[in-house]
C-alpha positions in Angstrom: 0.0 0.0 0.0 1.4 3.4 -0.9 1.2 6.4 1.4 -1.3 8.3 -0.7 -3.9 5.5 -0.8 -3.3 4.8 2.9 -4.6 8.2 3.9 -8.1 7.2 2.6 -8.2 4.0 4.6 -9.8 4.0 8.1 -7.2 4.1 10.9 -8.1 0.6 12.0 -7.2 -0.7 8.5 -3.9 1.1 8.5 -3.0 -0.2 11.9 -3.9 -3.8 10.9 -1.8 -3.4 7.8 1.2 -2.3 9.8 0.7 -5.1 12.3 0.5 -7.6 9.5 4.0 -6.3 8.3 5.3 -6.9 11.9 3.7 -10.4 12.0 5.3 -11.3 8.6 8.7 -10.0 9.7 8.6 -11.9 13.0 7.6 -15.1 11.1 10.5 -14.7 8.7 12.9 -14.2 11.7 11.6 -17.4 13.3 12.0 -19.3 10.0 15.6 -18.0 9.8 16.4 -19.2 13.3 14.8 -22.6 12.9 16.3 -23.4 9.5 19.8 -22.6 10.6 21.7 -25.8 10.6 23.7 -25.3 13.8 23.1 -26.0 17.4 21.3 -23.1 19.0 23.4 -21.1 21.5 22.1 -19.1 24.4 21.6 -16.0 22.4 19.7 -17.7 19.7 17.4 -19.3 22.3 16.7 -15.9 23.9 16.1 -14.2 20.5 13.8 -17.0 19.3 11.8 -16.8 22.6 11.5 -13.0 22.4 10.5 -13.0 18.7 7.9 -15.7 19.4 6.4 -13.6 22.1 6.2 -10.6 19.8 4.6 -12.8 17.1 2.0 -14.2 19.6 1.2 -10.7 21.0 0.8 -9.2 17.5 -1.3 -12.1 16.4 -3.7 -11.7 19.4 -3.9 -8.0 18.9 -4.8 -8.4 15.3 -7.5 -10.8 16.2 -9.0 -8.3 18.7 -8.8 -5.4 16.2 -10.3 -7.5 13.4 -13.4 -8.5 15.4 
């Protein structure tokens, strides 16, 4: 969505669109971590856990806003 057309969308639609971008990005990060063919170190475990929490929170928020 470009900036000019976004102005005409309701705020809830714009918020959901941006949250979808965050959800997609966190999903990509989780895929990168999980596909990596090395033993996870402590940092990787912390990052994966944190990103998973963000993913879950954004997903729940989007469900609430979409209702």
